[in-house]
GUFIBA-586381 format. One record per residue: x, y, z of N, C-alpha, C, O in turn; residue in one letter; residue number from 1. Coordinates in steps of 0.05 Angstrom, whole numbers. Example, Ala and Ser with C-alpha at 12.3 -4.5 7.8 and 13.67 -1.06 7.14 Angstrom:
<pts>
  neast nnorth    nup caeast canorth   caup  ceast cnorth    cup  oeast onorth    oup type seq
    264   -114    156    246     -90    156    264    -66    156    285    -66    169    A   1
    257    -45    142    273     -21    143    258      1    157    268     23    161    S   2
</pts>
This chain:
<pts>
  neast nnorth    nup caeast canorth   caup  ceast cnorth    cup  oeast onorth    oup type seq
   -461    398    -86   -436     383    -85   -433    367    -59   -441    376    -38    M   1
   -422    344    -62   -416     328    -38   -392    341    -24   -377    356    -35    S   2
   -389    334      2   -366     343     17   -358    321     36   -374    303     43    K   3
   -333    321     45   -321     301     62   -316    312     90   -302    332     92    V   4
   -327    300    110   -322     307    138   -305    286    151   -309    262    146    E   5
   -286    294    167   -267     276    180   -268    279    210   -269    301    220    I   6
   -269    256    224   -268     257    253   -253    232    264   -251    212    250    R   7
   -241    235    287   -227     213    300   -247    191    308   -270    197    315    D   8
   -238    166    306   -255     144    316   -243    133    342   -245    147    362    F   9
   -231    110    342   -219      98    366   -192     86    359   -184     84    336    E  10
   -177     79    380   -151      67    377   -152     37    377   -167     25    393    T  11
   -137     25    358   -137      -5    357   -121    -17    380   -108     -2    395    T  12
   -122    -43    382   -107     -57    403    -77    -54    399    -62    -59    417    S  13
    -69    -46    375    -41     -42    369    -33    -12    373    -10     -5    369    K  14
    -51      4    382    -46      32    387    -48     50    363    -38     72    363    G  15
    -60     40    342    -63      55    317    -88     73    319   -109     64    329    E  16
    -85     98    311   -108     116    310   -125    111    285   -114    109    263    N  17
   -151    110    289   -169     106    266   -187    130    263   -191    146    281    T  18
   -198    133    239   -214     157    232   -238    149    216   -239    128    203    H  19
   -258    166    217   -283     163    202   -285    185    182   -280    209    188    L  20
   -292    178    157   -294     198    135   -322    196    125   -331    175    115    Y  21
   -337    218    127   -365     219    118   -368    237     94   -361    260     94    T  22
   -378    225     72   -384     239     48   -414    246     48   -431    228     48    I  23
   -420    272     47   -448     281     49   -456    293     22   -442    309     11    V  24
   -480    284     12   -489     296    -13   -508    320     -8   -512    327     16    N  25
   -519    331    -29   -533     357    -26   -561    354    -14   -575    374    -10    N  26
   -570    329     -9   -596     326      4   -593    314     32   -613    305     44    I  27
   -568    313     42   -563     305     69   -558    275     73   -554    266     95    G  28
   -559    260     51   -552     232     53   -522    229     55   -507    247     47    E  29
   -512    206     66   -483     204     70   -474    175     71   -490    157     77    S  30
   -448    172     66   -435     146     71   -411    153     90   -397    172     85    V  31
   -407    136    110   -384     139    128   -366    114    125   -375     91    127    T  32
   -341    119    120   -321      98    117   -299    101    136   -293    124    145    V  33
   -286     79    143   -264      80    163   -239     70    151   -239     52    133    C  34
   -216     82    159   -190      73    149   -181     46    159   -163     34    148    D  35
   -195     36    180   -190       8    188   -207    -10    171   -231    -10    173    Y  36
   -194    -25    155   -208     -44    137   -220    -32    112   -234    -45     97    G  37
   -215     -5    108   -228       9     86   -258      2     86   -269     -6     66    A  38
   -270      6    110   -296      -5    117   -318     15    114   -315     38    122    T  39
   -341      6    104   -365      22    104   -379     17    131   -386     -5    138    I  40
   -381     39    147   -393      35    174   -421     46    176   -436     39    194    V  41
   -429     64    157   -456      75    158   -463     85    130   -446     94    115    S  42
   -489     82    124   -499      92     98   -527    102    102   -546     87    104    L  43
   -529    128    103   -555     142    110   -570    150     84   -560    166     69    M  44
   -593    138     80   -609     142     56   -637    151     64   -648    142     85    I  45
   -649    169     49   -676     178     55   -697    158     45   -695    147     23    K  46
   -717    153     63   -738     134     56   -761    149     43   -759    172     36    D  47
   -784    135     39   -807     146     24   -819    170     39   -832    186     27    K  48
   -814    172     65   -824     195     81   -803    216     86   -807    234    102    D  49
   -780    214     72   -759     233     73   -743    231     99   -728    250    107    D  50
   -745    209    113   -729     205    137   -703    190    131   -703    172    115    N  51
   -681    199    143   -655     186    139   -655    159    153   -662    157    177    L  52
   -646    139    139   -645     111    149   -618     99    144   -608    101    122    T  53
   -606     88    165   -580      75    162   -585     47    151   -597     30    165    D  54
   -576     41    127   -583      17    113   -562     -5    113   -564    -25     99    V  55
   -540     -2    129   -520     -23    132   -515    -29    161   -517    -12    178    V  56
   -510    -55    166   -503     -64    193   -474    -55    200   -458    -52    182    L  57
   -469    -52    226   -443     -44    234   -438    -46    264   -457    -50    279    G  58
   -414    -43    272   -406     -45    300   -404    -18    313   -403      3    300    Y  59
   -404    -18    339   -402       6    355   -373     15    359   -367     39    358    K  60
   -355     -5    364   -327       2    371   -307    -11    352   -313    -31    338    H  61
   -283      1    351   -262     -10    334   -254    -38    342   -246    -54    325    I  62
   -255    -44    367   -248     -71    377   -265    -92    364   -255   -114    358    A  63
   -290    -86    359   -308    -105    346   -301   -109    317   -304   -131    306    D  64
   -292    -87    304   -283     -90    276   -257   -106    275   -252   -121    256    Y  65
   -240   -104    296   -215    -120    296   -222   -150    298   -207   -166    288    E  66
   -243   -156    312   -251    -184    316   -275   -191    298   -292   -208    305    N  67
   -276   -178    275   -300    -178    258   -304   -205    244   -296   -209    221    N  68
   -317   -223    258   -323    -249    246   -345   -248    224   -347   -266    208    G  69
   -360   -226    224   -381    -222    204   -371   -207    179   -384   -207    159    T  70
   -348   -194    182   -336    -178    160   -354   -153    153   -354   -144    131    Y  71
   -368   -143    173   -386    -120    168   -372    -98    152   -353    -86    162    F  72
   -381    -92    128   -373     -69    113   -345    -69    102   -337    -50     89    G  73
   -329    -90    108   -301     -89    103   -293    -93     73   -309   -105     58    G  74
   -270    -83     66   -258     -90     40   -244   -117     43   -227   -121     61    T  75
   -251   -135     26   -242    -163     29   -221   -169      8   -224   -163    -16    I  76
   -199   -181     17   -177    -188     -1   -155   -203     15   -157   -204     39    G  77
   -134   -214      2   -130    -212    -27   -152   -227    -42   -160   -219    -64    R  78
   -162   -248    -31   -181    -264    -46   -206   -268    -29   -206   -281     -8    C  79
   -229   -256    -38   -254    -260    -24   -265   -288    -31   -257   -301    -50    C  80
   -283   -297    -14   -294    -324    -18   -275   -345     -7   -255   -339      5    G  81
   -283   -370    -12   -268    -393     -1   -249   -404    -22   -254   -405    -46    R  82
   -226   -413    -11   -207    -429    -27   -205   -456    -13   -197   -458     10    I  83
   -211   -477    -28   -213    -504    -17   -187   -513     -4   -166   -512    -16    A  84
   -189   -521     21   -166    -532     36   -143   -512     39   -121   -520     48    N  85
   -148   -487     32   -127    -466     34   -103   -472     17    -80   -466     24    G  86
   -107   -484     -6    -85    -492    -24    -91   -485    -53   -113   -487    -62    K  87
    -70   -477    -67    -71    -474    -96    -43   -476   -107    -23   -473    -93    F  88
    -42   -480   -133    -16    -482   -148    -16   -461   -169    -35   -457   -184    T  89
      7   -446   -170     10    -424   -189     37   -426   -202     57   -426   -188    L  90
     37   -428   -228     63    -431   -243     79   -454   -232    104   -452   -230    E  91
     66   -476   -226     79    -501   -217     87   -501   -187     98   -521   -178    G  92
     83   -479   -173     90    -477   -145     65   -479   -128     45   -465   -133    K  93
     67   -495   -107     44    -499    -89     45   -478    -66     66   -472    -55    A  94
     21   -467    -60     19    -448    -39     -1   -458    -18    -22   -470    -25    Y  95
      5   -453      7    -12    -460     29    -21   -435     45     -4   -419     53    T  96
    -46   -432     48    -58    -408     61    -70   -416     88    -75   -439     93    L  97
    -74   -397    106    -86    -403    132   -115   -414    128   -130   -406    111    P  98
   -121   -434    145   -148    -446    145   -164   -431    167   -157   -433    191    I  99
   -185   -417    159   -200    -402    179   -231   -404    176   -246   -389    187    N 100
   -239   -425    161   -268    -430    157   -272   -459    151   -271   -468    127    N 101
   -277   -475    172   -278    -504    167   -252   -514    156   -231   -511    169    G 102
   -253   -527    132   -228    -536    119   -218   -516     99   -200   -522     83    N 103
   -229   -492     99   -224    -473     77   -209   -448     87   -209   -441    110    N 104
   -198   -435     67   -187    -407     71   -210   -389     62   -221   -392     40    H 105
   -216   -368     78   -238    -351     73   -230   -321     74   -217   -313     94    L 106
   -238   -306     54   -236    -277     55   -208   -266     62   -205   -247     77    H 107
   -187   -279     51   -160    -269     54   -145   -279     78   -122   -272     82    G 108
   -158   -295     95   -144    -308    117   -148   -295    144   -168   -281    149    G 109
   -129   -300    163   -132    -290    190   -130   -260    192   -144   -248    209    N 110
   -113   -248    176   -110    -219    175   -114   -210    147    -95   -203    133    V 111
   -139   -210    138   -146    -201    112   -146   -170    110   -139   -157    130    G 112
   -153   -160     87   -152    -131     83   -171   -116    102   -167    -93    108    F 113
   -192   -130    111   -211    -117    129   -200   -114    157   -212   -100    174    N 114
   -177   -125    163   -164    -122    189   -137   -107    186   -119   -111    202    R 115
   -136    -89    167   -112     -73    162   -119    -44    165   -141    -35    158    K 116
    -99    -28    174   -102       1    174    -92     12    148    -69      7    141    L 117
   -109     26    133   -102      35    106    -93     64    107   -101     79    125    W 118
    -77     72     88    -70     100     84    -94    114     71   -109    101     56    N 119
    -97    140     76   -121     154     66   -113    180     52    -95    194     61    T 120
   -128    186     31   -125     212     17   -153    221      8   -169    205     -2    K 121
   -158    246     11   -183     258      1   -178    268    -27   -160    285    -31    I 122
   -193    259    -47   -191     269    -74   -218    281    -82   -237    267    -88    E 123
   -219    308    -82   -244     322    -88   -266    313    -68   -263    319    -44    N 124
   -286    299    -77   -307     290    -59   -306    260    -55   -326    247    -49    D 125
   -283    248    -59   -279     219    -56   -259    214    -34   -242    230    -28    S 126
   -261    190    -22   -241     180     -2   -226    157    -15   -239    137    -24    V 127
   -200    159    -15   -183     138    -28   -166    125     -7   -151    138      8    V 128
   -168     99     -5   -152      83     14   -131     67     -2   -137     56    -23    F 129
   -107     66      8    -85      51     -5    -70     35     16    -69     42     40    T 130
    -58     13      8    -41      -3     25    -24    -22      8    -30    -25    -16    M 131
     -4    -34     20     12     -54      6     11    -80     23     17    -80     47    T 132
      3   -101     10      3    -128     22     29   -141     14     34   -146    -10    S 133
     46   -147     34     73    -157     29     74   -185     17     56   -201     21    A 134
     95   -190      2    100    -217     -9    100   -237     13    114   -234     33    D 135
     83   -258     11     82    -279     31     61   -274     52     55   -292     68    G 136
     49   -251     53     29    -245     73      5   -263     69     -7   -265     47    E 137
     -4   -276     91    -25    -296     91    -21   -318     70    -40   -330     60    E 138
      5   -322     62     12    -343     44     12   -336     15     19   -353     -2    G 139
      3   -312      8      1    -304    -21     28   -294    -31     43   -280    -17    Y 140
     34   -300    -57     58    -289    -69     55   -260    -78     33   -252    -85    P 141
     78   -246    -79     79    -219    -91     72   -196    -72     54   -198    -55    G 142
     87   -174    -76     79    -149    -62     57   -137    -78     60   -129   -101    N 143
     33   -135    -65      9    -126    -79      2    -98    -69     -5    -94    -46    L 144
      3    -78    -87     -6     -51    -81    -35    -49    -87    -44    -55   -110    K 145
    -51    -39    -68    -80     -39    -70    -91    -11    -66    -81      5    -50    V 146
   -113     -5    -81   -126      21    -78   -156     16    -79   -166      1    -96    K 147
   -171     29    -61   -200      29    -61   -210     57    -59   -202     72    -40    V 148
   -227     65    -77   -237      92    -78   -268     93    -74   -282     79    -89    K 149
   -277    108    -54   -306     111    -49   -315    139    -58   -303    159    -51    Y 150
   -336    139    -73   -349     164    -82   -379    162    -77   -391    142    -84    T 151
   -390    183    -65   -419     184    -60   -430    210    -71   -422    232    -62    F 152
   -448    208    -91   -455     233   -105   -484    242    -99   -498    231    -83    D 153
   -492    264   -113   -518     276   -108   -541    260   -120   -564    267   -116    N 154
   -534    239   -135   -554     221   -146   -558    196   -128   -569    176   -136    D 155
   -548    198   -103   -550     176    -84   -537    150    -94   -547    128    -90    S 156
   -514    154   -107   -499     131   -117   -472    129   -103   -457    147   -102    T 157
   -468    105    -91   -442      99    -79   -426     83    -99   -434     61   -107    L 158
   -403     94   -108   -386      80   -127   -361     71   -112   -348     87    -98    T 159
   -354     45   -116   -329      34   -105   -311     25   -128   -319      8   -144    I 160
   -288     37   -130   -269      30   -151   -244     16   -138   -232     27   -120    E 161
   -238     -8   -148   -216     -23   -137   -193    -24   -158   -198    -27   -182    Y 162
   -169    -23   -148   -146     -26   -165   -123    -40   -150   -121    -37   -126    G 163
   -107    -55   -164    -85     -69   -152    -64    -77   -173    -71    -80   -197    A 164
    -39    -80   -164    -18     -89   -182      3   -103   -164      9    -95   -142    V 165
     14   -125   -175     33    -142   -160     59   -144   -175     60   -142   -200    S 166
     81   -149   -160    107    -153   -174    112   -182   -180    132   -189   -191    D 167
     93   -200   -172     94    -228   -179     66   -237   -188     46   -224   -181    K 168
     64   -259   -202     38    -271   -207     25   -278   -181     38   -289   -163    D 169
     -1   -271   -178    -14    -276   -152    -44   -278   -157    -54   -274   -179    T 170
    -59   -285   -136    -88    -286   -136    -98   -259   -126    -88   -249   -105    V 171
   -117   -247   -140   -129    -222   -130   -159   -222   -138   -166   -224   -161    C 172
   -175   -220   -117   -204    -221   -121   -216   -206    -97   -219   -217    -76    N 173
   -224   -181   -102   -232    -163    -80   -262   -157    -81   -274   -158   -102    M 174
   -273   -150    -58   -301    -142    -57   -306   -126    -32   -288   -123    -15    T 175
   -331   -116    -29   -339    -104     -4   -360   -121      9   -377   -134     -5    N 176
   -360   -122     36   -377    -142     50   -398   -127     67   -403   -134     90    H 177
   -411   -107     56   -432     -93     70   -457   -111     71   -464   -124     52    S 178
   -471   -110     94   -496    -123     98   -518   -101     96   -519    -83    112    Y 179
   -536   -104     76   -557     -84     72   -583    -92     85   -591   -115     83    F 180
   -595    -73     99   -623     -76    108   -636    -50    102   -632    -30    116    N 181
   -653    -50     81   -664     -25     71   -686    -14     89   -696      9     84    L 182
   -695    -29    108   -714     -19    128   -699     -6    152   -712      4    170    N 183
   -673     -7    151   -657       4    173   -643    -18    188   -654    -40    191    G 184
   -618    -13    197   -602     -34    209   -614    -45    235   -607    -67    244    D 185
   -632    -30    247   -644     -39    273   -671    -52    269   -685    -59    288    T 186
   -680    -56    244   -707     -64    238   -712    -94    239   -735   -103    239    S 187
   -691   -110    241   -695    -139    242   -688   -153    216   -668   -147    203    G 188
   -705   -172    208   -699    -189    185   -704   -176    158   -720   -157    156    S 189
   -689   -185    138   -693    -177    110   -709   -197     95   -711   -196     70    V 190
   -721   -216    108   -735    -238     95   -757   -228     77   -763   -241     57    R 191
   -770   -206     84   -792    -195     68   -783   -175     47   -800   -164     32    N 192
   -757   -169     46   -747    -152     25   -753   -165     -2   -753   -189     -5    H 193
   -758   -149    -23   -762    -159    -50   -735   -159    -65   -721   -138    -65    L 194
   -729   -181    -77   -703    -184    -90   -707   -193   -119   -724   -210   -125    L 195
   -690   -181   -137   -689    -189   -165   -660   -191   -173   -644   -173   -166    K 196
   -652   -212   -186   -624    -217   -194   -622   -221   -224   -637   -237   -235    V 197
   -604   -207   -237   -600    -209   -266   -582   -233   -272   -560   -230   -282    N 198
   -594   -256   -268   -578    -281   -271   -596   -304   -279   -619   -307   -270    S 199
   -585   -320   -297   -599    -344   -306   -586   -370   -296   -595   -392   -301    K 200
   -564   -366   -281   -550    -390   -271   -535   -383   -245   -528   -360   -240    S 201
   -530   -403   -229   -515    -400   -204   -495   -423   -201   -496   -442   -216    Y 202
   -478   -421   -181   -457    -441   -176   -464   -457   -151   -463   -446   -129    I 203
   -471   -483   -154   -477    -500   -131   -452   -505   -114   -429   -502   -124    P 204
   -456   -512    -89   -434    -517    -70   -437   -545    -59   -458   -557    -60    I 205
   -414   -555    -48   -415    -580    -34   -418   -576     -4   -423   -554      5    N 206
   -415   -597     11   -420    -595     40   -399   -577     54   -404   -568     76    K 207
   -376   -573     41   -356    -554     52   -360   -526     42   -343   -509     47    N 208
   -382   -521     28   -389    -494     17   -370   -486     -5   -367   -462    -11    L 209
   -357   -505    -18   -339    -501    -40   -354   -507    -66   -369   -526    -67    I 210
   -351   -490    -87   -364    -496   -113   -358   -524   -123   -336   -534   -121    P 211
   -379   -537   -133   -376    -564   -144   -363   -563   -171   -354   -584   -181    T 212
   -360   -540   -183   -349    -538   -210   -370   -536   -231   -364   -532   -255    G 213
   -396   -538   -223   -418    -536   -242   -428   -507   -243   -425   -492   -224    E 214
   -441   -501   -265   -457    -476   -267   -485   -485   -275   -489   -496   -297    I 215
   -505   -479   -258   -531    -491   -260   -552   -470   -265   -551   -448   -253    T 216
   -572   -476   -283   -594    -456   -287   -609   -451   -261   -614   -468   -245    P 217
   -617   -425   -258   -633    -418   -235   -662   -426   -238   -676   -429   -219    T 218
   -671   -428   -263   -699    -434   -268   -708   -459   -254   -695   -480   -257    K 219
   -730   -458   -240   -740    -481   -225   -727   -486   -199   -734   -505   -185    G 220
   -708   -468   -191   -694    -471   -166   -702   -448   -147   -714   -429   -156    S 221
   -695   -450   -121   -700    -428   -103   -683   -403   -110   -688   -382    -98    P 222
   -664   -406   -128   -646    -383   -135   -656   -368   -159   -642   -350   -170    F 223
   -681   -374   -168   -692    -360   -191   -705   -334   -181   -728   -334   -172    D 224
   -690   -312   -183   -700    -285   -176   -702   -268   -202   -695   -245   -201    F 225
   -711   -281   -223   -713    -266   -249   -734   -245   -247   -734   -226   -263    S 226
   -753   -248   -229   -773    -228   -223   -772   -223   -193   -763   -239   -177    E 227
   -782   -199   -184   -781    -193   -156   -797   -213   -140   -820   -220   -147    F 228
   -785   -223   -118   -799    -239    -99   -785   -236    -72   -762   -227    -70    K 229
   -799   -243    -51   -788    -240    -24   -764   -259    -20   -764   -281    -30    E 230
   -745   -249     -6   -721    -264      0   -728   -290     13   -715   -311      8    V 231
   -748   -290     31   -754    -314     46   -765   -337     29   -767   -359     38    E 232
   -773   -331      4   -783    -353    -12   -760   -373    -17   -765   -397    -20    T 233
   -736   -363    -19   -713    -381    -21   -705   -393      6   -699   -417      8    A 234
   -705   -376     26   -697    -386     53   -715   -407     64   -706   -424     80    L 235
   -740   -408     56   -760    -428     65   -758   -454     49   -772   -473     56    N 236
   -742   -454     29   -740    -478     12   -726   -501     25   -708   -497     42    S 237
   -735   -525     19   -721    -549     29   -700   -559     10   -688   -581     14    S 238
   -694   -544    -11   -673    -551    -30   -646   -556    -15   -640   -541      3    D 239
   -632   -576    -24   -607    -584    -11   -586   -561    -11   -571   -558      8    I 240
   -587   -545    -32   -568    -523    -33   -573   -502    -11   -554   -490      0    Q 241
   -598   -497     -5   -605    -479     16   -598   -491     43   -589   -477     61    I 242
   -602   -517     46   -596    -531     71   -566   -531     76   -558   -526     99    S 243
   -550   -535     56   -521    -536     60   -510   -510     70   -492   -509     87    L 244
   -521   -487     60   -511    -461     68   -527   -448     91   -521   -427    101    A 245
   -549   -462     99   -568    -451    118   -580   -425    108   -588   -407    124    K 246
   -583   -423     82   -594    -399     69   -580   -395     42   -571   -414     30    G 247
   -580   -370     33   -566    -363      9   -537   -356     15   -532   -339     32    I 248
   -519   -370      2   -490    -363      5   -477   -373    -21   -460   -390    -21    D 249
   -487   -361    -44   -481    -372    -70   -474   -350    -90   -482   -327    -88    H 250
   -458   -358   -109   -450    -341   -131   -471   -342   -154   -477   -364   -163    M 251
   -481   -319   -162   -499    -317   -184   -483   -307   -209   -469   -286   -207    F 252
   -485   -321   -230   -470    -314   -255   -487   -293   -269   -511   -297   -275    V 253
   -475   -270   -276   -490    -248   -287   -493   -249   -317   -476   -261   -331    L 254
   -514   -237   -327   -521    -238   -355   -507   -215   -370   -519   -196   -378    N 255
   -481   -218   -374   -466    -198   -390   -440   -209   -400   -429   -229   -390    H 256
   -429   -195   -419   -402    -201   -429   -386   -175   -429   -398   -153   -429    N 257
   -360   -177   -429   -343    -153   -429   -339   -142   -401   -346   -154   -381    G 258
   -328   -117   -401   -320    -105   -375   -338    -81   -368   -331    -67   -349    D 259
   -360    -77   -382   -377     -55   -375   -394    -61   -350   -397    -84   -343    D 260
   -404    -39   -338   -421     -42   -315   -447    -56   -324   -458    -49   -345    L 261
   -457    -74   -308   -482     -87   -314   -499    -88   -288   -487    -90   -266    V 262
   -525    -87   -290   -542     -90   -267   -540   -118   -256   -545   -137   -271    L 263
   -533   -121   -231   -530    -147   -218   -555   -154   -203   -566   -177   -206    A 264
   -565   -136   -187   -588    -142   -170   -603   -117   -162   -593    -95   -164    S 265
   -628   -121   -155   -645    -100   -145   -658   -109   -119   -667   -132   -117    S 266
   -660    -91   -100   -671     -98    -73   -690    -75    -65   -683    -52    -68    L 267
   -713    -82    -53   -732     -62    -43   -739    -68    -14   -747    -91     -8    I 268
   -736    -48      3   -745     -50     30   -775    -46     32   -785    -25     24    G 269
   -790    -66     41   -819     -65     40   -831    -44     58   -854    -36     53    E 270
   -816    -35     79   -827     -15     97   -819     13     90   -836     31     91    K 271
   -794     17     82   -785      44     76   -789     52     47   -789     76     40    T 272
   -792     32     29   -794      38      1   -767     44    -12   -766     50    -35    G 273
   -745     42      3   -718      46     -8   -711     24    -27   -715      0    -22    I 274
   -701     32    -51   -694      14    -72   -664     15    -76   -652     37    -78    N 275
   -651     -8    -77   -622      -9    -82   -617    -25   -107   -626    -48   -110    L 276
   -603    -13   -126   -594     -28   -150   -563    -30   -149   -549    -11   -144    K 277
   -553    -54   -153   -525     -60   -152   -515    -65   -181   -525    -82   -195    C 278
   -495    -49   -189   -482     -52   -215   -453    -60   -211   -441    -53   -192    Y 279
   -443    -76   -230   -415     -85   -227   -402    -91   -254   -416    -96   -274    T 280
   -376    -90   -255   -361     -99   -279   -353   -128   -276   -341   -139   -295    T 281
   -360   -141   -254   -352    -168   -249   -371   -188   -262   -393   -181   -271    Q 282
   -362   -213   -264   -377    -234   -278   -399   -246   -260   -417   -260   -269    K 283
   -397   -239   -234   -417    -251   -216   -421   -235   -191   -405   -217   -184    G 284
   -442   -241   -176   -448    -229   -150   -453   -252   -131   -471   -268   -135    V 285
   -438   -252   -109   -443    -272    -89   -462   -261    -68   -457   -240    -56    H 286
   -485   -273    -66   -506    -263    -48   -506   -280    -22   -507   -305    -23    I 287
   -506   -266      0   -505    -279     26   -527   -268     44   -528   -243     47    Y 288
   -543   -285     55   -567    -276     70   -562   -276    100   -581   -281    116    S 289
   -537   -271    109   -531    -267    137   -540   -292    153   -553   -289    174    A 290
   -532   -315    144   -542    -340    156   -530   -346    183   -542   -361    199    N 291
   -508   -334    189   -494    -340    215   -489   -315    232   -471   -315    249    Y 292
   -504   -294    227   -500    -269    242   -514   -271    269   -537   -279    271    V 293
   -499   -265    290   -509    -265    317   -493   -245    333   -474   -252    347    D 294
   -500   -219    332   -485    -197    344   -502   -185    366   -524   -175    361    V 295
   -492   -185    391   -507    -175    414   -510   -144    412   -494   -131    399    P 296
   -530   -134    426   -535    -105    425   -512    -89    437   -509    -65    430    L 297
   -495   -101    453   -472     -87    464   -451    -81    443   -433    -64    447    T 298
   -452    -95    420   -432     -92    399   -442    -77    375   -427    -64    362    E 299
   -468    -78    370   -479     -65    346   -479    -34    350   -482    -25    372    S 300
   -477    -20    328   -472       9    329   -496     24    341   -493     46    352    K 301
   -520     13    339   -544      27    349   -557     12    372   -580     15    378    H 302
   -541     -5    385   -549     -20    409   -575    -36    404   -593    -37    421    S 303
   -576    -49    381   -597     -67    374   -585    -93    363   -569    -92    345    K 304
   -592   -116    375   -579    -141    367   -585   -147    337   -607   -142    327    A 305
   -564   -158    324   -568    -168    297   -569   -198    298   -552   -211    310    Y 306
   -589   -209    285   -593    -238    285   -591   -249    256   -586   -234    237    K 307
   -596   -275    254   -596    -288    228   -615   -274    209   -637   -266    216    E 308
   -606   -269    184   -621    -256    163   -626   -226    169   -645   -215    158    N 309
   -609   -214    186   -613    -185    191   -603   -167    168   -609   -143    168    S 310
   -590   -178    149   -580    -163    126   -575   -182    103   -578   -206    105    G 311
   -568   -170     80   -562    -186     56   -538   -173     42   -537   -148     39    I 312
   -519   -189     34   -495    -179     21   -496   -184     -9   -506   -204    -19    C 313
   -485   -164    -24   -481    -167    -53   -451   -164    -58   -441   -142    -63    F 314
   -437   -187    -57   -408    -187    -60   -401   -190    -90   -400   -213   -100    E 315
   -396   -168   -103   -389    -169   -131   -360   -178   -133   -342   -165   -122    T 316
   -355   -199   -148   -328    -212   -147   -325   -232   -169   -344   -239   -183    Q 317
   -300   -242   -171   -295    -266   -188   -306   -290   -173   -312   -289   -150    G 318
   -307   -313   -187   -320    -337   -176   -303   -348   -153   -279   -348   -154    F 319
   -316   -359   -132   -302    -371   -110   -286   -395   -118   -294   -410   -136    P 320
   -263   -398   -106   -245    -421   -111   -237   -423   -140   -229   -445   -150    D 321
   -238   -401   -155   -231    -401   -183   -203   -411   -188   -197   -422   -209    A 322
   -185   -406   -169   -157    -413   -173   -154   -443   -174   -133   -453   -183    V 323
   -174   -458   -164   -173    -488   -165   -194   -499   -184   -197   -524   -186    N 324
   -208   -482   -199   -230    -492   -216   -225   -482   -245   -229   -458   -251    Q 325
   -215   -500   -262   -207    -492   -288   -230   -481   -305   -226   -465   -324    D 326
   -255   -489   -299   -278    -481   -314   -285   -451   -310   -298   -439   -326    I 327
   -276   -440   -287   -283    -413   -280   -263   -393   -291   -240   -399   -295    F 328
   -272   -368   -297   -254    -347   -305   -232   -343   -283   -238   -344   -259    P 329
   -208   -338   -291   -186    -337   -273   -187   -313   -254   -197   -291   -262    T 330
   -178   -316   -230   -174    -294   -211   -144   -289   -206   -137   -275   -188    T 331
   -128   -300   -224    -99    -296   -223    -92   -271   -239   -102   -267   -261    V 332
    -75   -253   -228    -64    -231   -243    -34   -236   -247    -21   -244   -228    I 333
    -24   -230   -270      4    -233   -276     20   -210   -264      9   -189   -257    K 334
     45   -214   -261     63    -193   -250     60   -168   -267     61   -169   -292    A 335
     55   -145   -254     52    -119   -266     26   -115   -282     22    -94   -294    N 336
      9   -136   -282    -17    -133   -294    -36   -118   -275    -36   -123   -251    E 337
    -51    -99   -285    -68     -83   -268    -96    -97   -264   -110   -104   -283    K 338
   -102   -100   -238   -129    -110   -231   -147    -86   -226   -139    -67   -213    Y 339
   -171    -86   -237   -190     -65   -231   -218    -76   -233   -224    -93   -249    K 340
   -235    -65   -217   -264     -70   -219   -279    -47   -206   -268    -33   -189    Q 341
   -304    -44   -214   -321     -22   -204   -348    -34   -196   -359    -50   -210    T 342
   -358    -24   -173   -385     -31   -164   -399     -5   -158   -388     14   -146    T 343
   -425     -4   -165   -441      19   -159   -466     10   -144   -480     -9   -152    K 344
   -472     23   -121   -497      18   -107   -514     43   -110   -507     64   -100    F 345
   -536     41   -124   -553      63   -131   -578     62   -115   -593     42   -116    V 346
   -584     83   -100   -608      84    -83   -629    103    -93   -622    124   -105    F 347
   -654     96    -89   -676     115    -95   -700    107    -78   -721    121    -80    N 348
</pts>
């Protein structure tokens, strides 16, 4: 059986006490999450030689999570991804959100869910974080009650369950922003990791990194990961889409219908042999190849600098800027409508 260990972390700049919660399975693997940002800070998995390896990037101190420009491990909301010009219209009313990424609103704004202290409850062998995002916070309508539940079991599966409900119509699109490096967070680049994505189409972006509104076949493009190939095969491409994002920063449309879990992606660390399969109930997975990561060794949790392509993110979510793109499935939830989604990261 798994068990949960609790220890104090550090105090925020506001004087808030933070804590680390570690769920340990019966073979000694573990996930550690923090109540600041409902954040994954460590994920220890056994490699082919039975050595424990930390497979996610993270910071050393709470102050770095407070200034987390990379969003390491954080729960992202209310709306992950970009919203063009920080504007949308809902039920005939125009809303303006903070601009924090070029001309765009990104990952919930200046104080997104990853920069909030969450309430915590232990439920059996799971850690449950809850909070309320007030009406008008970061420009969004409605009091939104949010819940994120982490479970890590003896089958080396990390399950993340998201739930939310609002008293007004609002936008809600949540995800986790962990950066995976299956060779270990101190090992350097993931360019030689093997990647496979269960997708036949992706969403192109414009120069502002906003979806063009098209859904384009992956076949014949650098985004065709229908079979395992090295991540760097895409990163080395001269395709304009790779150039615009300085790498992969794109939504892959998944091959499924309905609300059941579907395999989104598979990743293999070429040195450790660790395999990660990502399953989701969402319609897409936004893959980001850490194109702008530059974290000095003084800030990283194991005193090893993180550079460009040091990790890769699998952000299971609704489509970016969907609130402004009629062709995309909606990310609007009606008043009292329940939002829920589940993501599973399965290791072997």
